[in-house]
C-alpha positions in Angstrom: 0.0 0.0 0.0 1.1 3.6 -0.7 1.7 6.1 2.1 -1.5 7.9 0.9 -3.6 4.7 1.2 -2.2 4.0 4.7 -2.9 7.5 5.8 -6.4 7.1 4.5 -6.8 3.9 6.5 -5.4 5.7 9.6 -8.2 8.3 9.3 -11.0 5.9 8.3 -12.6 5.6 11.7 -12.1 1.8 11.6 -10.0 1.1 14.7 -8.5 -2.2 13.5 -7.6 -0.8 10.0 -6.2 2.4 11.6 -4.1 0.3 14.1 -2.7 -1.9 11.3 -1.9 1.2 9.1 0.0 2.9 12.0 2.0 -0.2 12.5 3.0 -0.4 8.8 3.8 3.3 8.7 6.1 2.9 11.7 7.9 -0.1 10.1 8.5 1.9 6.9 9.8 4.9 8.9 8.4 7.4 6.4 8.4 10.9 7.9 5.6 12.0 5.5 3.3 10.2 7.9 4.2 12.3 11.0 1.3 14.6 10.8 -1.3 11.8 10.3 0.2 9.7 13.1 0.1 12.8 15.5 -3.6 13.2 14.6 -4.2 9.5 15.3 -3.1 10.2 18.9 -6.6 11.7 19.3 -8.4 8.5 18.3 -11.1 7.2 20.7 -9.5 3.7 20.4 -6.6 3.1 22.9 -5.2 0.5 20.5 -4.9 3.1 17.7 -3.3 5.7 20.1 -0.8 3.1 21.3 0.1 2.0 17.7 0.5 5.7 16.7 2.9 6.2 19.6 4.9 3.2 18.7 5.1 4.3 15.0 6.2 7.8 16.0 9.0 6.3 18.0 10.0 4.0 15.2 10.3 7.0 12.8 12.7 8.6 15.3 11.9 12.2 14.4 12.3 14.7 17.2 9.2 16.7 15.9 7.1 13.9 17.5 8.3 14.8 21.0 5.6 17.3 21.9 2.6 15.1 21.0 4.2 12.1 22.6 4.8 14.1 25.9 1.1 14.9 25.9 0.3 11.2 25.7 2.1 10.6 28.9 -1.1 11.8 30.5 -3.3 9.4 28.6 -5.9 7.5 30.6 -4.8 4.2 29.2 -1.7 2.6 30.7 -0.6 0.9 27.5 -0.7 4.2 25.6 1.4 5.8 28.3 3.9 3.0 28.1 4.1 3.2 24.3 4.6 7.0 24.5 7.4 6.6 27.0 9.1 4.0 24.9 8.8 6.2 21.8 10.3 9.2 23.6 13.2 7.0 24.9 13.8 5.7 21.4 13.8 9.1 19.8 16.2 10.3 22.6 18.5 7.4 21.9 18.4 8.1 18.1 19.0 11.8 18.4 21.8 11.6 21.1 24.6 11.0 18.6 23.4 13.8 16.3 22.8 16.5 19.0 25.7 18.9 19.5 25.8 18.4 23.3 29.0 20.5 23.6 27.0 23.5 22.3 24.5 23.0 25.1 26.9 22.2 27.9 26.8 25.6 29.6 23.2 26.4 28.5 20.0 26.7 30.5 17.7 24.4 28.5 14.7 26.5 29.5 16.3 29.7 28.2 19.0 28.9 25.6 21.3 31.7 24.4 21.2 33.1 20.9 24.4 31.1 20.0 22.6 27.9 21.0 19.7 28.7 18.8 22.1 29.0 15.9 23.9 25.8 16.6 21.1 23.5 17.4 18.3 22.5 15.0 15.1 24.3 16.0 13.1 21.1 16.3 15.7 19.7 18.7 15.8 22.9 20.7 12.0 23.0 21.0 11.9 19.4 22.1 14.6 20.0 24.7 12.8 23.0 26.1 9.6 21.1 26.3 11.2 18.2 28.1 13.1 20.4 30.5 9.8 22.1 31.4 8.3 18.7 31.8 10.7 18.0 34.8 8.5 20.4 36.8 5.1 19.1 35.5 2.5 18.2 38.1 2.0 14.8 36.5 4.6 12.3 37.6 4.3 10.4 34.3 5.4 13.5 32.5 8.3 14.0 34.9 9.4 10.4 34.4 9.3 10.6 30.6 11.1 13.9 30.4 13.8 12.7 32.8 14.5 9.5 30.9 14.6 11.3 27.5 16.8 14.2 28.6 19.2 11.7 30.1 19.3 9.7 26.8 19.8 13.0 24.8 22.7 13.9 27.1 21.4 17.4 27.9 23.9 18.4 30.6 22.1 21.7 31.2 19.3 19.7 32.9 21.6 18.3 35.5 20.5 20.5 38.4 16.8 19.9 37.7 17.4 16.2 37.5 19.4 16.2 40.7 16.6 18.0 42.5 14.2 15.4 41.3 16.4 12.6 42.6 16.9 14.1 46.0 13.5 15.6 46.7 10.7 14.3 44.4 7.9 12.7 46.5 7.4 10.0 43.8 9.8 7.0 43.9 9.3 6.3 40.2 10.3 9.8 39.3 13.4 9.6 41.6 14.3 6.3 39.8 14.0 8.0 36.4 16.2 10.9 37.6 18.8 8.4 38.8 18.8 6.7 35.4 19.1 10.0 33.6 22.0 11.2 35.8 23.7 7.9 35.1 23.5 8.8 31.4 24.6 12.3 31.9 27.5 11.1 34.1 29.3 9.9 30.9 29.3 13.4 29.5 29.4 15.6 32.6 33.0 16.9 32.8 32.8 17.2 36.6 32.4 13.6 37.6 32.8 14.4 41.2 29.7 16.6 41.1 27.6 13.7 39.7 29.1 11.3 42.3 28.3 13.7 45.1 24.6 13.8 44.1 24.4 10.1 43.7 26.0 9.5 47.1 23.6 11.9 48.8 20.7 10.1 47.1 22.0 6.7 48.3 21.9 7.9 51.9 18.1 8.5 51.5 16.9 5.6 49.3 15.2 4.0 52.2 12.7 1.2 51.1 12.6 2.4 47.5 14.2 -0.6 45.9 14.0 0.6 42.3 15.6 3.9 43.3 18.4 2.0 45.0 18.9 -0.2 41.9 19.2 2.8 39.6 21.4 4.9 41.9 23.7 1.8 42.3 23.7 1.4 38.5 24.7 5.1 38.0 27.4 4.9 40.6 28.8 1.7 39.0 28.9 3.2 35.6 30.4 6.5 36.8 33.1 4.6 38.7 34.3 7.7 40.5 36.2 7.3 43.8 33.8 9.6 45.6 31.2 6.8 45.2 33.3 4.2 47.0 31.5 4.5 50.4 28.0 4.4 48.9 28.9 1.3 46.8 30.3 -0.3 49.9 27.1 0.3 51.7 25.1 -1.0 48.7 26.7 -4.4 49.3 24.5 -4.7 52.4 21.2 -3.8 50.5 18.4 -6.4 50.6 17.9 -6.4 46.8 20.4 -8.7 45.1 20.4 -6.5 42.0 21.8 -3.7 44.1 24.5 -5.9 45.6 25.5 -7.1 42.1 25.8 -3.6 40.8 27.8 -2.6 43.9 30.3 -5.4 43.2 30.6 -4.3 39.6 31.2 -0.7 40.6 33.8 -1.5 43.2 35.6 -3.6 40.7 35.6 -0.8 38.2 36.9 1.7 40.8 40.2 -0.1 41.0 40.6 0.7 44.8 42.2 -2.3 46.6 40.5 -1.0 49.8 37.4 -2.8 48.4 39.0 -6.3 48.7 37.7 -7.1 52.2 34.2 -6.0 51.3 34.2 -8.0 48.1 35.7 -11.0 49.9 32.7 -11.0 52.2 30.4 -10.8 49.2 31.8 -14.1 48.0 29.6 -15.6 50.7 26.5 -13.8 49.7 23.3 -15.9 49.5 22.8 -14.9 45.9 24.9 -16.7 43.3 24.9 -13.6 41.0 26.4 -11.5 43.7 29.1 -14.1 44.4 30.0 -14.2 40.8 30.2 -10.5 40.4 32.3 -10.3 43.6 34.8 -12.8 42.2 35.0 -10.9 38.9 35.6 -7.6 40.7 38.3 -9.1 42.8 40.1 -10.3 39.7 39.8 -6.8 38.2 41.3 -5.2 41.3 44.4 -7.3 40.8 45.4 -7.3 44.5 47.1 -10.5 45.9 45.0 -10.2 49.1 42.1 -11.5 47.0 43.8 -14.9 46.2 43.0 -16.7 49.5 39.3 -15.7 49.7 38.8 -16.6 46.0 40.2 -20.1 46.5 38.1 -20.5 49.7 34.9 -19.5 47.8 35.1 -22.6 45.5 34.3 -25.5 47.8 30.6 -26.2 47.5 30.1 -23.5 44.8 28.3 -23.8 41.5 30.1 -24.3 38.2 29.7 -20.6 37.2 31.4 -19.3 40.3 34.2 -21.9 40.0 34.8 -20.7 36.4 34.7 -17.0 37.4 37.2 -17.6 40.2 39.5 -19.4 37.7 39.4 -16.4 35.4 39.9 -14.0 38.3 43.0 -15.9 39.5 44.4 -15.8 36.0 44.5 -12.0 36.4 46.4 -12.0 39.7 50.1 -12.4 40.4 51.0 -15.8 39.0 53.6 -16.7 41.6 51.4 -15.8 44.5 48.5 -17.8 43.0 50.6 -20.9 42.5 51.9 -20.7 46.0 48.4 -20.4 47.5 47.1 -23.2 45.4 49.9 -25.6 46.4 49.4 -24.7 50.0 45.6 -25.4 49.7 46.4 -28.7 48.0 47.8 -29.9 51.4 44.9 -28.5 53.5 43.1 -30.9 56.0 39.8 -30.1 54.4 39.2 -32.3 51.4 36.8 -29.8 49.8 39.6 -27.2 49.8 42.1 -29.7 48.3 39.5 -30.5 45.6 39.0 -26.8 44.9 42.8 -26.3 44.6 43.2 -29.2 42.2 40.4 -27.8 40.0 41.8 -24.3 40.0 45.3 -25.6 39.2 43.8 -27.0 36.0 42.2 -23.6 35.2 45.5 -21.7 35.7 47.6 -24.4 34.2 49.7 -25.1 37.3 50.8 -28.8 37.1 53.0 -29.1 40.2 51.5 -31.3 42.9 48.7 -32.7 40.7 50.3 -36.1 40.5 50.3 -36.4 44.3 46.7 -35.2 44.3 45.7 -38.0 42.0 46.6 -40.4 44.8 44.6 -38.5 47.5 42.4 -40.5 49.9 39.4 -38.5 48.8 37.8 -39.4 45.5 36.6 -35.9 44.7 40.2 -34.7 45.0 41.4 -37.5 42.7 38.6 -36.7 40.2 39.6 -32.9 40.1 43.2 -33.8 39.8 42.6 -36.1 36.8 40.7 -33.4 35.0 43.3 -30.7 35.8 46.1 -32.9 34.6 44.5 -33.2 31.3 43.9 -29.4 31.1 47.6 -28.7 32.0 48.6 -30.8 29.0 51.8 -32.1 30.5 53.0 -35.2 28.5 54.4 -36.8 31.6 50.9 -37.1 33.1 49.8 -39.9 30.7 51.0 -42.9 32.7 49.4 -41.6 35.9 46.1 -40.9 34.2 46.2 -44.4 32.6 46.6 -45.8 36.0 43.6 -43.8 37.3 41.4 -45.7 34.7 41.5 -48.6 37.3 40.4 -46.4 40.3 37.9 -48.0 42.5 35.5 -45.1 42.2 33.8 -44.7 38.8 33.7 -40.8 38.8 37.5 -40.9 39.0 37.7 -43.3 36.1 35.5 -41.0 34.1 37.7 -38.1 34.9 40.8 -40.1 33.9 39.3 -40.9 30.5 38.4 -37.2 30.0 41.9 -36.2 31.2 43.5 -38.4 28.6 41.2 -36.9 26.0 42.3 -33.4 27.0 45.9 -34.5 27.0 45.6 -35.5 23.4 48.3 -38.2 23.3 47.6 -41.0 20.9 49.8 -43.3 23.0 46.9 -43.5 25.5 44.7 -45.4 23.0 45.8 -48.9 24.2 45.0 -48.2 27.9 41.6 -46.7 26.9 40.7 -49.7 24.8 41.4 -52.0 27.8 38.8 -50.1 29.7 36.2 -50.1 26.9 34.3 -52.8 28.7 34.2 -51.0 32.1 31.2 -52.2 34.2 29.9 -48.6 34.6 28.1 -47.1 31.6 29.2 -43.6 32.2 32.9 -44.7 32.2 32.3 -46.7 29.0 30.9 -43.6 27.4 33.8 -41.4 28.5 36.3 -44.0 27.2 34.4 -44.1 23.9 34.5 -40.3 23.5 38.2 -40.2 24.4 39.0 -43.0 21.8 37.1 -41.1 19.1 38.9 -37.9 19.9 42.3 -39.7 19.8 41.5 -41.5 16.6 41.4 -44.9 18.4 
């Protein structure tokens, strides 16, 4: 259908035909339909109004901002949601094209003559409207305006957004302001100023979990040293999303003073927090993190074990090896098993042959797998011997270790175990033989 035919359907009065036409016009992204879509926002049918909002967002023309802002007051929740999404999308699309440096010292509510010469009139009109929207009586308008200004990167709105974050009575508005300040933090030349506002906001988040999440997100992305204390406190928050963001932010800050706090987070009840804590400790690069990282592995899930292995790879190699060898002699079998596993991850072969004779089968299993990962040719005889271990999980690990080792000379020993009484062992032997060409 032509644009003219689609516009005619949009104006036909048939709600279903109008909704379908709006959807197609949005998919085509044809700016000639802007006026007709803006008029469709006055339709009596919420489905048409919602489709028109979505289409205006898809076209990504800043001239659609004024009618979309008005739709933030719509009686229908779906229409308001589509209007918000459209504004956010337009803000994201225009952000790269907007000369934010020309607006850096400007009051968006009263731009200078120079700004009016450097910024497209439609953009400037939209920014002024959105800036005024920050003081609107309707919280939906304040929310939409905050998110869009943040996405546009309008630094001149910083003070107004900070005021919303610190004093607005509506938690959803405060959350939107925190999100927007996080966006502005990337462009704000004075990072300390942003960190100060976010830290003040953190002190008063109270029971507003969504505000806490978005303040923590902004602090984590800003990664300014003045946010250190707030991020440290965020590690104690009841919402696991906040604690994960706090770990991420402390890792990005690069301050070794966060090691004790992140080490405690390795025991957090939420596995995501534990994983982000391990990742952050690796990023900090401080040798004091080695011991708590190793101790976090016993009883942990596979994802955390893997993350700890990656983190240890980023730390001082000599210190890591020394700590792992020490743990390999620990009285606690679970710690010995963890050390053997991690030695495979960091390719440290020393002591694994002894671990393969450990009294605990879980240690022997971990050692067999680690020996294969270390790819030391001298390990083949020991792994072949482990194919006769009394415990079938160790025999499985021995077969897998030989497969990882990649030595064709192991084919004979594997063939002799092809008839193992346990089906899992037989399958592991078969896979190893196929891999080695046997």
